[in-house]
N, CA and C atoms of all chains as a GROMACS GRO file, in nm:
protein
  624
    1UNK      N    1  11.607   7.118   3.762
    1UNK     CA    2  11.578   7.030   3.874
    1UNK      C    3  11.445   7.072   3.937
    2UNK      N    4  11.366   6.975   3.975
    2UNK     CA    5  11.239   7.001   4.042
    2UNK      C    6  11.267   7.063   4.179
    3UNK      N    7  11.220   7.187   4.199
    3UNK     CA    8  11.254   7.256   4.323
    3UNK      C    9  11.200   7.183   4.445
    4UNK      N   10  11.088   7.108   4.426
    4UNK     CA   11  11.030   7.037   4.540
    4UNK      C   12  11.123   6.926   4.588
    5UNK      N   13  11.216   6.885   4.499
    5UNK     CA   14  11.306   6.776   4.537
    5UNK      C   15  11.446   6.827   4.570
    6UNK      N   16  11.462   6.961   4.574
    6UNK     CA   17  11.595   7.015   4.600
    6UNK      C   18  11.643   6.978   4.740
    7UNK      N   19  11.770   6.943   4.747
    7UNK     CA   20  11.831   6.921   4.877
    7UNK      C   21  11.863   7.056   4.940
    8UNK      N   22  11.867   7.062   5.073
    8UNK     CA   23  11.909   7.188   5.136
    8UNK      C   24  12.044   7.236   5.087
    9UNK      N   25  12.131   7.142   5.054
    9UNK     CA   26  12.264   7.184   5.006
    9UNK      C   27  12.258   7.243   4.867
   10UNK      N   28  12.143   7.226   4.796
   10UNK     CA   29  12.133   7.279   4.660
   10UNK      C   30  12.141   7.431   4.660
   11UNK      N   31  12.091   7.495   4.765
   11UNK     CA   32  12.100   7.641   4.771
   11UNK      C   33  12.247   7.685   4.778
   12UNK      N   34  12.325   7.611   4.855
   12UNK     CA   35  12.468   7.642   4.864
   12UNK      C   36  12.535   7.616   4.729
   13UNK      N   37  12.499   7.505   4.667
   13UNK     CA   38  12.555   7.474   4.536
   13UNK      C   39  12.519   7.581   4.434
   14UNK      N   40  12.395   7.628   4.437
   14UNK     CA   41  12.354   7.734   4.345
   14UNK      C   42  12.432   7.861   4.365
   15UNK      N   43  12.455   7.893   4.491
   15UNK     CA   44  12.533   8.013   4.522
   15UNK      C   45  12.678   7.998   4.473
   16UNK      N   46  12.736   7.881   4.494
   16UNK     CA   47  12.874   7.858   4.449
   16UNK      C   48  12.884   7.867   4.297
   17UNK      N   49  12.784   7.811   4.227
   17UNK     CA   50  12.783   7.817   4.081
   17UNK      C   51  12.780   7.961   4.032
   18UNK      N   52  12.692   8.041   4.091
   18UNK     CA   53  12.681   8.181   4.050
   18UNK      C   54  12.812   8.255   4.072
   19UNK      N   55  12.874   8.232   4.186
   19UNK     CA   56  13.001   8.299   4.215
   19UNK      C   57  13.106   8.261   4.111
   20UNK      N   58  13.109   8.134   4.072
   20UNK     CA   59  13.205   8.088   3.972
   20UNK      C   60  13.178   8.151   3.836
   21UNK      N   61  13.052   8.191   3.813
   21UNK     CA   62  13.016   8.255   3.686
   21UNK      C   63  13.035   8.406   3.693
   22UNK      N   64  13.089   8.455   3.804
   22UNK     CA   65  13.119   8.597   3.817
   22UNK      C   66  13.008   8.680   3.876
   23UNK      N   67  12.900   8.616   3.918
   23UNK     CA   68  12.790   8.690   3.981
   23UNK      C   69  12.829   8.720   4.126
   24UNK      N   70  12.816   8.847   4.168
   24UNK     CA   71  12.853   8.879   4.307
   24UNK      C   72  12.773   8.794   4.407
   25UNK      N   73  12.839   8.761   4.516
   25UNK     CA   74  12.775   8.677   4.617
   25UNK      C   75  12.647   8.742   4.670
   26UNK      N   76  12.540   8.663   4.678
   26UNK     CA   77  12.414   8.714   4.733
   26UNK      C   78  12.408   8.694   4.884
   27UNK      N   79  12.472   8.591   4.930
   27UNK     CA   80  12.465   8.554   5.072
   27UNK      C   81  12.604   8.526   5.125
   28UNK      N   82  12.616   8.532   5.256
   28UNK     CA   83  12.741   8.487   5.318
   28UNK      C   84  12.735   8.336   5.337
   29UNK      N   85  12.846   8.272   5.315
   29UNK     CA   86  12.856   8.130   5.339
   29UNK      C   87  12.924   8.110   5.474
   30UNK      N   88  12.857   8.035   5.560
   30UNK     CA   89  12.907   8.020   5.697
   30UNK      C   90  12.912   7.873   5.737
   31UNK      N   91  12.997   7.846   5.836
   31UNK     CA   92  12.992   7.717   5.903
   31UNK      C   93  12.944   7.742   6.045
   32UNK      N   94  12.842   7.668   6.083
   32UNK     CA   95  12.784   7.684   6.216
   32UNK      C   96  12.817   7.562   6.302
   33UNK      N   97  12.906   7.578   6.398
   33UNK     CA   98  12.942   7.463   6.482
   33UNK      C   99  12.823   7.404   6.559
   34UNK      N  100  12.722   7.486   6.585
   34UNK     CA  101  12.606   7.435   6.660
   34UNK      C  102  12.536   7.324   6.584
   35UNK      N  103  12.526   7.340   6.452
   35UNK     CA  104  12.461   7.237   6.371
   35UNK      C  105  12.563   7.146   6.304
   36UNK      N  106  12.688   7.193   6.300
   36UNK     CA  107  12.792   7.117   6.230
   36UNK      C  108  12.779   7.124   6.080
   37UNK      N  109  12.709   7.224   6.030
   37UNK     CA  110  12.681   7.230   5.887
   37UNK      C  111  12.712   7.367   5.828
   38UNK      N  112  12.730   7.368   5.696
   38UNK     CA  113  12.740   7.494   5.623
   38UNK      C  114  12.600   7.552   5.606
   39UNK      N  115  12.594   7.683   5.592
   39UNK     CA  116  12.466   7.747   5.564
   39UNK      C  117  12.490   7.882   5.499
   40UNK      N  118  12.383   7.934   5.438
   40UNK     CA  119  12.386   8.066   5.377
   40UNK      C  120  12.314   8.164   5.468
   41UNK      N  121  12.369   8.286   5.478
   41UNK     CA  122  12.301   8.390   5.556
   41UNK      C  123  12.282   8.512   5.467
   42UNK      N  124  12.157   8.557   5.451
   42UNK     CA  125  12.130   8.672   5.366
   42UNK      C  126  12.203   8.797   5.416
   43UNK      N  127  12.235   8.888   5.322
   43UNK     CA  128  12.303   9.011   5.363
   43UNK      C  129  12.214   9.092   5.458
   44UNK      N  130  12.278   9.162   5.547
   44UNK     CA  131  12.204   9.247   5.640
   44UNK      C  132  12.160   9.176   5.766
   45UNK      N  133  12.172   9.046   5.766
   45UNK     CA  134  12.136   8.970   5.887
   45UNK      C  135  12.266   8.930   5.956
   46UNK      N  136  12.292   8.988   6.072
   46UNK     CA  137  12.419   8.957   6.139
   46UNK      C  138  12.421   8.814   6.193
   47UNK      N  139  12.542   8.759   6.200
   47UNK     CA  140  12.558   8.628   6.263
   47UNK      C  141  12.531   8.642   6.412
   48UNK      N  142  12.481   8.538   6.476
   48UNK     CA  143  12.458   8.546   6.620
   48UNK      C  144  12.587   8.573   6.695
   49UNK      N  145  12.574   8.650   6.804
   49UNK     CA  146  12.694   8.685   6.880
   49UNK      C  147  12.760   8.561   6.940
   50UNK      N  148  12.678   8.462   6.972
   50UNK     CA  149  12.733   8.340   7.030
   50UNK      C  150  12.739   8.232   6.923
   51UNK      N  151  12.828   8.140   6.943
   51UNK     CA  152  12.822   8.021   6.859
   51UNK      C  153  12.940   7.998   6.767
   52UNK      N  154  13.040   8.087   6.768
   52UNK     CA  155  13.161   8.060   6.688
   52UNK      C  156  13.135   8.039   6.539
   53UNK      N  157  13.034   8.109   6.485
   53UNK     CA  158  13.006   8.096   6.342
   53UNK      C  159  13.126   8.148   6.262
   54UNK      N  160  13.169   8.072   6.162
   54UNK     CA  161  13.283   8.110   6.079
   54UNK      C  162  13.235   8.144   5.939
   55UNK      N  163  13.264   8.266   5.894
   55UNK     CA  164  13.235   8.303   5.754
   55UNK      C  165  13.342   8.240   5.667
   56UNK      N  166  13.299   8.166   5.566
   56UNK     CA  167  13.399   8.093   5.486
   56UNK      C  168  13.394   8.132   5.338
   57UNK      N  169  13.349   8.253   5.310
   57UNK     CA  170  13.349   8.300   5.171
   57UNK      C  171  13.490   8.293   5.110
   58UNK      N  172  13.590   8.336   5.187
   58UNK     CA  173  13.726   8.336   5.134
   58UNK      C  174  13.776   8.195   5.109
   59UNK      N  175  13.748   8.106   5.204
   59UNK     CA  176  13.791   7.966   5.189
   59UNK      C  177  13.728   7.905   5.064
   60UNK      N  178  13.604   7.945   5.036
   60UNK     CA  179  13.534   7.889   4.919
   60UNK      C  180  13.586   7.945   4.789
   61UNK      N  181  13.644   8.065   4.795
   61UNK     CA  182  13.681   8.131   4.669
   61UNK      C  183  13.830   8.120   4.636
   62UNK      N  184  13.910   8.069   4.729
   62UNK     CA  185  14.055   8.073   4.702
   62UNK      C  186  14.106   7.950   4.629
   63UNK      N  187  14.016   7.870   4.576
   63UNK     CA  188  14.056   7.763   4.486
   63UNK      C  189  14.087   7.631   4.555
   64UNK      N  190  14.085   7.526   4.474
   64UNK     CA  191  14.114   7.390   4.522
   64UNK      C  192  14.221   7.329   4.433
   65UNK      N  193  14.303   7.245   4.490
   65UNK     CA  194  14.402   7.173   4.409
   65UNK      C  195  14.433   7.040   4.474
   66UNK      N  196  15.420   6.765   6.427
   66UNK     CA  197  15.349   6.877   6.491
   66UNK      C  198  15.396   6.886   6.636
   67UNK      N  199  15.434   7.004   6.676
   67UNK     CA  200  15.481   7.017   6.813
   67UNK      C  201  15.363   7.030   6.910
   68UNK      N  202  15.395   7.024   7.038
   68UNK     CA  203  15.291   7.020   7.140
   68UNK      C  204  15.206   7.147   7.142
   69UNK      N  205  15.273   7.262   7.122
   69UNK     CA  206  15.199   7.389   7.123
   69UNK      C  207  15.098   7.394   7.008
   70UNK      N  208  15.141   7.349   6.892
   70UNK     CA  209  15.050   7.350   6.777
   70UNK      C  210  14.936   7.250   6.799
   71UNK      N  211  14.969   7.136   6.856
   71UNK     CA  212  14.863   7.037   6.880
   71UNK      C  213  14.754   7.094   6.973
   72UNK      N  214  14.798   7.169   7.073
   72UNK     CA  215  14.699   7.227   7.165
   72UNK      C  216  14.609   7.326   7.092
   73UNK      N  217  14.668   7.403   7.001
   73UNK     CA  218  14.588   7.497   6.922
   73UNK      C  219  14.486   7.422   6.837
   74UNK      N  220  14.534   7.317   6.769
   74UNK     CA  221  14.444   7.239   6.683
   74UNK      C  222  14.329   7.179   6.764
   75UNK      N  223  14.362   7.122   6.879
   75UNK     CA  224  14.260   7.057   6.961
   75UNK      C  225  14.160   7.159   7.015
   76UNK      N  226  14.208   7.275   7.053
   76UNK     CA  227  14.118   7.378   7.106
   76UNK      C  228  14.020   7.424   6.999
   77UNK      N  229  14.072   7.449   6.879
   77UNK     CA  230  13.985   7.494   6.770
   77UNK      C  231  13.883   7.386   6.734
   78UNK      N  232  13.929   7.263   6.722
   78UNK     CA  233  13.838   7.155   6.683
   78UNK      C  234  13.735   7.126   6.792
   79UNK      N  235  13.775   7.139   6.918
   79UNK     CA  236  13.681   7.112   7.027
   79UNK      C  237  13.566   7.213   7.028
   80UNK      N  238  13.593   7.333   6.978
   80UNK     CA  239  13.487   7.435   6.978
   80UNK      C  240  13.407   7.434   6.848
   81UNK      N  241  13.456   7.364   6.746
   81UNK     CA  242  13.387   7.367   6.617
   81UNK      C  243  13.329   7.231   6.576
   82UNK      N  244  13.394   7.124   6.615
   82UNK     CA  245  13.343   6.990   6.590
   82UNK      C  246  13.342   6.910   6.721
   83UNK      N  247  13.269   6.961   6.821
   83UNK     CA  248  13.274   6.896   6.953
   83UNK      C  249  13.226   6.751   6.944
   84UNK      N  250  13.306   6.663   6.999
   84UNK     CA  251  13.268   6.522   7.004
   84UNK      C  252  13.272   6.450   6.872
   85UNK      N  253  13.320   6.516   6.766
   85UNK     CA  254  13.315   6.455   6.633
   85UNK      C  255  13.453   6.431   6.576
   86UNK      N  256  13.557   6.445   6.658
   86UNK     CA  257  13.692   6.428   6.603
   86UNK      C  258  13.780   6.351   6.699
   87UNK      N  259  13.888   6.296   6.642
   87UNK     CA  260  13.990   6.230   6.722
   87UNK      C  261  14.125   6.263   6.660
   88UNK      N  262  14.212   6.325   6.736
   88UNK     CA  263  14.343   6.366   6.686
   88UNK      C  264  14.450   6.284   6.758
   89UNK      N  265  14.531   6.214   6.680
   89UNK     CA  266  14.636   6.131   6.740
   89UNK      C  267  14.769   6.160   6.669
   90UNK      N  268  14.876   6.124   6.736
   90UNK     CA  269  15.010   6.137   6.677
   90UNK      C  270  15.091   6.013   6.706
   91UNK      N  271  15.181   5.977   6.613
   91UNK     CA  272  15.271   5.866   6.641
   91UNK      C  273  15.398   5.920   6.707
   92UNK      N  274  15.491   5.827   6.733
   92UNK     CA  275  15.613   5.865   6.807
   92UNK      C  276  15.698   5.965   6.732
   93UNK      N  277  15.686   5.963   6.598
   93UNK     CA  278  15.766   6.056   6.518
   93UNK      C  279  15.700   6.193   6.502
   94UNK      N  280  15.575   6.201   6.545
   94UNK     CA  281  15.506   6.329   6.536
   94UNK      C  282  15.408   6.342   6.420
   95UNK      N  283  15.397   6.236   6.339
   95UNK     CA  284  15.297   6.239   6.232
   95UNK      C  285  15.158   6.236   6.295
   96UNK      N  286  15.066   6.312   6.238
   96UNK     CA  287  14.933   6.327   6.299
   96UNK      C  288  14.824   6.267   6.211
   97UNK      N  289  14.718   6.221   6.278
   97UNK     CA  290  14.597   6.170   6.211
   97UNK      C  291  14.477   6.235   6.278
   98UNK      N  292  14.397   6.299   6.197
   98UNK     CA  293  14.272   6.356   6.246
   98UNK      C  294  14.157   6.281   6.179
   99UNK      N  295  14.073   6.219   6.261
   99UNK     CA  296  13.950   6.158   6.210
   99UNK      C  297  13.835   6.248   6.252
  100UNK      N  298  13.750   6.282   6.157
  100UNK     CA  299  13.641   6.374   6.188
  100UNK      C  300  13.516   6.335   6.108
  101UNK      N  301  13.402   6.348   6.175
  101UNK     CA  302  13.273   6.321   6.111
  101UNK      C  303  13.211   6.454   6.070
  102UNK      N  304  13.166   6.462   5.946
  102UNK     CA  305  13.103   6.585   5.898
  102UNK      C  306  12.972   6.552   5.829
  103UNK      N  307  12.884   6.652   5.819
  103UNK     CA  308  12.752   6.633   5.760
  103UNK      C  309  12.726   6.743   5.659
  104UNK      N  310  12.671   6.704   5.545
  104UNK     CA  311  12.628   6.801   5.444
  104UNK      C  312  12.482   6.837   5.473
  105UNK      N  313  12.446   6.965   5.466
  105UNK     CA  314  12.308   7.005   5.500
  105UNK      C  315  12.204   6.921   5.424
  106UNK      N  316  12.121   6.851   5.499
  106UNK     CA  317  12.015   6.771   5.437
  106UNK      C  318  12.067   6.651   5.361
  107UNK      N  319  12.196   6.624   5.374
  107UNK     CA  320  12.255   6.516   5.295
  107UNK      C  321  12.320   6.412   5.382
  108UNK      N  322  12.431   6.361   5.334
  108UNK     CA  323  12.494   6.249   5.400
  108UNK      C  324  12.594   6.288   5.507
  109UNK      N  325  12.631   6.186   5.585
  109UNK     CA  326  12.740   6.200   5.682
  109UNK      C  327  12.863   6.130   5.626
  110UNK      N  328  12.976   6.187   5.651
  110UNK     CA  329  13.100   6.136   5.592
  110UNK      C  330  13.209   6.132   5.698
  111UNK      N  331  13.298   6.035   5.682
  111UNK     CA  332  13.414   6.026   5.769
  111UNK      C  333  13.538   6.069   5.693
  112UNK      N  334  13.609   6.165   5.746
  112UNK     CA  335  13.732   6.213   5.684
  112UNK      C  336  13.852   6.172   5.768
  113UNK      N  337  13.960   6.142   5.701
  113UNK     CA  338  14.088   6.118   5.768
  113UNK      C  339  14.187   6.218   5.711
  114UNK      N  340  14.243   6.298   5.798
  114UNK     CA  341  14.343   6.396   5.757
  114UNK      C  342  14.476   6.354   5.818
  115UNK      N  343  14.576   6.338   5.733
  115UNK     CA  344  14.706   6.295   5.782
  115UNK      C  345  14.808   6.406   5.759
  116UNK      N  346  14.901   6.417   5.851
  116UNK     CA  347  15.003   6.522   5.841
  116UNK      C  348  15.138   6.466   5.881
  117UNK      N  349  15.240   6.504   5.809
  117UNK     CA  350  15.376   6.461   5.840
  117UNK      C  351  15.425   6.533   5.966
  118UNK      N  352  15.534   6.481   6.025
  118UNK     CA  353  15.584   6.545   6.149
  118UNK      C  354  15.616   6.693   6.132
  119UNK      N  355  15.649   6.736   6.009
  119UNK     CA  356  15.684   6.878   5.991
  119UNK      C  357  15.562   6.968   5.970
  120UNK      N  358  15.440   6.910   5.980
  120UNK     CA  359  15.319   6.994   5.976
  120UNK      C  360  15.328   7.095   6.089
  121UNK      N  361  15.291   7.219   6.069
  121UNK     CA  362  15.217   7.277   5.958
  121UNK      C  363  15.303   7.334   5.844
  122UNK      N  364  15.435   7.309   5.846
  122UNK     CA  365  15.513   7.356   5.731
  122UNK      C  366  15.469   7.283   5.604
  123UNK      N  367  15.442   7.155   5.617
  123UNK     CA  368  15.393   7.080   5.501
  123UNK      C  369  15.240   7.070   5.508
  124UNK      N  370  15.183   7.047   5.391
  124UNK     CA  371  15.036   7.045   5.378
  124UNK      C  372  14.984   6.905   5.411
  125UNK      N  373  14.876   6.896   5.487
  125UNK     CA  374  14.820   6.763   5.516
  125UNK      C  375  14.747   6.704   5.395
  126UNK      N  376  14.713   6.576   5.405
  126UNK     CA  377  14.635   6.509   5.300
  126UNK      C  378  14.499   6.472   5.356
  127UNK      N  379  14.399   6.474   5.269
  127UNK     CA  380  14.261   6.446   5.313
  127UNK      C  381  14.208   6.324   5.240
  128UNK      N  382  14.158   6.228   5.318
  128UNK     CA  383  14.101   6.106   5.261
  128UNK      C  384  13.955   6.092   5.308
  129UNK      N  385  13.874   6.038   5.219
  129UNK     CA  386  13.737   6.004   5.257
  129UNK      C  387  13.737   5.857   5.298
  130UNK      N  388  13.706   5.830   5.424
  130UNK     CA  389  13.711   5.692   5.473
  130UNK      C  390  13.572   5.632   5.497
  131UNK      N  391  13.469   5.714   5.499
  131UNK     CA  392  13.331   5.667   5.509
  131UNK      C  393  13.240   5.760   5.432
  132UNK      N  394  13.158   5.709   5.345
  132UNK     CA  395  13.148   5.569   5.301
  132UNK      C  396  13.268   5.531   5.216
  133UNK      N  397  13.291   5.400   5.205
  133UNK     CA  398  13.407   5.353   5.130
  133UNK      C  399  13.388   5.372   4.980
  134UNK      N  400  13.264   5.361   4.935
  134UNK     CA  401  13.237   5.373   4.792
  134UNK      C  402  13.153   5.497   4.766
  135UNK      N  403  13.203   5.580   4.679
  135UNK     CA  404  13.128   5.698   4.633
  135UNK      C  405  13.121   5.691   4.482
  136UNK      N  406  13.006   5.723   4.428
  136UNK     CA  407  12.989   5.716   4.283
  136UNK      C  408  12.958   5.856   4.229
  137UNK      N  409  12.989   5.874   4.099
  137UNK     CA  410  12.954   6.001   4.039
  137UNK      C  411  12.812   5.995   3.985
  138UNK      N  412  12.768   6.103   3.920
  138UNK     CA  413  12.630   6.111   3.874
  138UNK      C  414  12.599   6.007   3.767
  139UNK      N  415  12.706   5.953   3.704
  139UNK     CA  416  12.685   5.851   3.602
  139UNK      C  417  12.698   5.710   3.658
  140UNK      N  418  12.716   5.699   3.788
  140UNK     CA  419  12.723   5.568   3.852
  140UNK      C  420  12.861   5.508   3.860
  141UNK      N  421  12.962   5.581   3.813
  141UNK     CA  422  13.099   5.528   3.818
  141UNK      C  423  13.157   5.548   3.958
  142UNK      N  424  13.233   5.449   4.006
  142UNK     CA  425  13.302   5.466   4.134
  142UNK      C  426  13.407   5.576   4.119
  143UNK      N  427  13.406   5.669   4.212
  143UNK     CA  428  13.503   5.779   4.203
  143UNK      C  429  13.647   5.729   4.209
  144UNK      N  430  13.669   5.618   4.281
  144UNK     CA  431  13.804   5.563   4.285
  144UNK      C  432  13.852   5.526   4.146
  145UNK      N  433  13.759   5.478   4.063
  145UNK     CA  434  13.798   5.429   3.931
  145UNK      C  435  13.833   5.543   3.836
  146UNK      N  436  13.791   5.664   3.867
  146UNK     CA  437  13.822   5.776   3.779
  146UNK      C  438  13.925   5.872   3.842
  147UNK      N  439  13.978   5.833   3.960
  147UNK     CA  440  14.081   5.916   4.025
  147UNK      C  441  14.219   5.884   3.966
  148UNK      N  442  14.306   5.982   3.950
  148UNK     CA  443  14.283   6.124   3.979
  148UNK      C  444  14.195   6.188   3.873
  149UNK      N  445  14.124   6.291   3.914
  149UNK     CA  446  14.034   6.360   3.823
  149UNK      C  447  14.036   6.509   3.854
  150UNK      N  448  14.075   6.588   3.753
  150UNK     CA  449  14.076   6.732   3.776
  150UNK      C  450  13.934   6.784   3.793
  151UNK      N  451  13.842   6.739   3.706
  151UNK     CA  452  13.708   6.799   3.710
  151UNK      C  453  13.630   6.758   3.835
  152UNK      N  454  13.675   6.649   3.901
  152UNK     CA  455  13.612   6.611   4.028
  152UNK      C  456  13.699   6.649   4.148
  153UNK      N  457  13.808   6.719   4.121
  153UNK     CA  458  13.901   6.761   4.227
  153UNK      C  459  13.942   6.645   4.316
  154UNK      N  460  13.989   6.538   4.251
  154UNK     CA  461  14.037   6.420   4.324
  154UNK      C  462  14.183   6.396   4.286
  155UNK      N  463  14.264   6.367   4.388
  155UNK     CA  464  14.404   6.334   4.365
  155UNK      C  465  14.420   6.183   4.353
  156UNK      N  466  14.542   6.138   4.325
  156UNK     CA  467  14.567   5.995   4.315
  156UNK      C  468  14.537   5.930   4.450
  157UNK      N  469  14.449   5.827   4.451
  157UNK     CA  470  14.410   5.768   4.580
  157UNK      C  471  14.525   5.690   4.644
  158UNK      N  472  14.511   5.669   4.775
  158UNK     CA  473  14.608   5.585   4.846
  158UNK      C  474  14.531   5.489   4.935
  159UNK      N  475  14.577   5.366   4.941
  159UNK     CA  476  14.514   5.265   5.027
  159UNK      C  477  14.364   5.252   5.001
  160UNK      N  478  14.326   5.270   4.873
  160UNK     CA  479  14.185   5.255   4.831
  160UNK      C  480  14.093   5.361   4.891
  161UNK      N  481  14.148   5.467   4.942
  161UNK     CA  482  14.065   5.577   4.992
  161UNK      C  483  14.071   5.694   4.893
  162UNK      N  484  13.956   5.754   4.871
  162UNK     CA  485  13.952   5.875   4.789
  162UNK      C  486  14.035   5.984   4.856
  163UNK      N  487  14.110   6.056   4.776
  163UNK     CA  488  14.194   6.164   4.830
  163UNK      C  489  14.143   6.294   4.771
  164UNK      N  490  14.093   6.381   4.858
  164UNK     CA  491  14.028   6.504   4.813
  164UNK      C  492  14.128   6.617   4.794
  165UNK      N  493  14.104   6.697   4.691
  165UNK     CA  494  14.178   6.822   4.677
  165UNK      C  495  14.131   6.919   4.786
  166UNK      N  496  14.223   6.998   4.833
  166UNK     CA  497  14.181   7.107   4.924
  166UNK      C  498  14.265   7.230   4.890
  167UNK      N  499  14.359   7.269   4.975
  167UNK     CA  500  14.435   7.391   4.944
  167UNK      C  501  14.531   7.370   4.827
  168UNK      N  502  14.546   7.475   4.747
  168UNK     CA  503  14.652   7.474   4.648
  168UNK      C  504  14.784   7.489   4.723
  169UNK      N  505  14.888   7.419   4.676
  169UNK     CA  506  15.018   7.430   4.745
  169UNK      C  507  15.064   7.574   4.763
  170UNK      N  508  15.040   7.658   4.661
  170UNK     CA  509  15.085   7.797   4.672
  170UNK      C  510  15.000   7.878   4.771
  171UNK      N  511  14.883   7.826   4.805
  171UNK     CA  512  14.797   7.895   4.901
  171UNK      C  513  14.818   7.844   5.043
  172UNK      N  514  14.895   7.733   5.055
  172UNK     CA  515  14.915   7.676   5.189
  172UNK      C  516  15.006   7.765   5.272
  173UNK      N  517  14.974   7.779   5.398
  173UNK     CA  518  15.053   7.859   5.491
  173UNK      C  519  15.045   7.792   5.628
  174UNK      N  520  15.153   7.794   5.703
  174UNK     CA  521  15.149   7.726   5.833
  174UNK      C  522  15.041   7.775   5.929
  175UNK      N  523  14.985   7.892   5.902
  175UNK     CA  524  14.879   7.941   5.989
  175UNK      C  525  14.744   7.872   5.962
  176UNK      N  526  14.737   7.799   5.851
  176UNK     CA  527  14.613   7.726   5.820
  176UNK      C  528  14.604   7.604   5.911
  177UNK      N  529  14.492   7.590   5.977
  177UNK     CA  530  14.475   7.480   6.072
  177UNK      C  531  14.396   7.365   6.010
  178UNK      N  532  14.396   7.253   6.082
  178UNK     CA  533  14.312   7.140   6.040
  178UNK      C  534  14.166   7.184   6.023
  179UNK      N  535  14.122   7.273   6.108
  179UNK     CA  536  13.983   7.319   6.101
  179UNK      C  537  13.950   7.372   5.962
  180UNK      N  538  14.039   7.456   5.908
  180UNK     CA  539  14.011   7.511   5.775
  180UNK      C  540  14.020   7.403   5.667
  181UNK      N  541  14.107   7.306   5.687
  181UNK     CA  542  14.113   7.195   5.591
  181UNK      C  543  13.983   7.115   5.595
  182UNK      N  544  13.927   7.097   5.714
  182UNK     CA  545  13.798   7.028   5.724
  182UNK      C  546  13.688   7.110   5.655
  183UNK      N  547  13.691   7.241   5.671
  183UNK     CA  548  13.590   7.325   5.604
  183UNK      C  549  13.604   7.314   5.452
  184UNK      N  550  13.727   7.312   5.403
  184UNK     CA  551  13.748   7.293   5.259
  184UNK      C  552  13.687   7.160   5.214
  185UNK      N  553  13.709   7.058   5.295
  185UNK     CA  554  13.657   6.926   5.261
  185UNK      C  555  13.505   6.925   5.264
  186UNK      N  556  13.449   6.998   5.358
  186UNK     CA  557  13.302   7.008   5.366
  186UNK      C  558  13.246   7.077   5.241
  187UNK      N  559  13.318   7.174   5.190
  187UNK     CA  560  13.278   7.237   5.064
  187UNK      C  561  13.284   7.138   4.950
  188UNK      N  562  13.390   7.057   4.948
  188UNK     CA  563  13.401   6.953   4.844
  188UNK      C  564  13.281   6.859   4.852
  189UNK      N  565  13.247   6.816   4.972
  189UNK     CA  566  13.135   6.722   4.987
  189UNK      C  567  13.002   6.786   4.947
  190UNK      N  568  12.984   6.913   4.979
  190UNK     CA  569  12.862   6.983   4.937
  190UNK      C  570  12.856   6.992   4.784
  191UNK      N  571  12.970   7.022   4.723
  191UNK     CA  572  12.976   7.026   4.577
  191UNK      C  573  12.949   6.888   4.518
  192UNK      N  574  13.000   6.785   4.584
  192UNK     CA  575  12.977   6.648   4.537
  192UNK      C  576  12.828   6.615   4.539
  193UNK      N  577  12.760   6.649   4.647
  193UNK     CA  578  12.617   6.617   4.654
  193UNK      C  579  12.538   6.698   4.551
  194UNK      N  580  12.583   6.818   4.522
  194UNK     CA  581  12.520   6.896   4.414
  194UNK      C  582  12.549   6.831   4.278
  195UNK      N  583  12.670   6.782   4.261
  195UNK     CA  584  12.705   6.711   4.137
  195UNK      C  585  12.611   6.593   4.114
  196UNK      N  586  12.578   6.520   4.219
  196UNK     CA  587  12.489   6.404   4.203
  196UNK      C  588  12.352   6.446   4.149
  197UNK      N  589  12.307   6.565   4.187
  197UNK     CA  590  12.177   6.614   4.141
  197UNK      C  591  12.185   6.674   4.001
  198UNK      N  592  12.294   6.745   3.972
  198UNK     CA  593  12.300   6.822   3.848
  198UNK      C  594  12.382   6.756   3.737
  199UNK      N  595  12.474   6.668   3.776
  199UNK     CA  596  12.567   6.611   3.679
  199UNK      C  597  12.683   6.703   3.644
  200UNK      N  598  12.683   6.823   3.697
  200UNK     CA  599  12.793   6.916   3.669
  200UNK      C  600  12.920   6.870   3.739
  201UNK      N  601  13.037   6.895   3.678
  201UNK     CA  602  13.162   6.860   3.748
  201UNK      C  603  13.181   6.946   3.872
  202UNK      N  604  13.257   6.893   3.965
  202UNK     CA  605  13.280   6.965   4.090
  202UNK      C  606  13.354   7.096   4.066
  203UNK      N  607  13.433   7.101   3.959
  203UNK     CA  608  13.502   7.226   3.928
  203UNK      C  609  13.404   7.340   3.900
  204UNK      N  610  13.282   7.307   3.854
  204UNK     CA  611  13.183   7.412   3.830
  204UNK      C  612  13.146   7.483   3.960
  205UNK      N  613  13.153   7.411   4.070
  205UNK     CA  614  13.115   7.468   4.200
  205UNK      C  615  13.235   7.528   4.275
  206UNK      N  616  13.351   7.464   4.257
  206UNK     CA  617  13.466   7.502   4.340
  206UNK      C  618  13.574   7.575   4.262
  207UNK      N  619  13.560   7.583   4.130
  207UNK     CA  620  13.663   7.648   4.050
  207UNK      C  621  13.769   7.548   4.008
  208UNK      N  622  13.861   7.596   3.926
  208UNK     CA  623  13.962   7.506   3.871
  208UNK      C  624  14.094   7.519   3.946
   0.00000   0.00000   0.00000
């Protein structure tokens, strides 16, 4: 895919693909109520103290049915 | 859903999807949650989550109500290929797409509507990636 045309969600999709292929997670997957959107946060960068950010790595990895 | 549980659900949703949801119940206690969600840089979607009166003992169902028509990367209407394991779609009802979310064995009464909405948001993010890559949704979310 042409990186110039990548959607912002493509980074999340790429991360999910890698995890499914057994590659350890590079980033935390979070939901940010302030924006109402999912996002990735690099390791070592803490979530803001305010804002009710929810880490959803477990929700993403426990399967769908 | 009893009154105490409803208050918990409303409190959580009010702090996470402020102004973007409506939770109602009928006389028997069956619940309907309508919520608007957005995929980063992508589309906005309307979800309808329905729950029987015995929720949270029973698992709710998730429907996509906006947009009415969703197509896969090959241009096929998702309704026409439902149910689909590789797209994580269950048998539709009332012409609405029905999304997979929790596995029955993973369901627990402590799981709230909020987490079901987050699961659905993951499905929608995987769907938008599918449109770009052509990969099945199971590639992103697992089997």
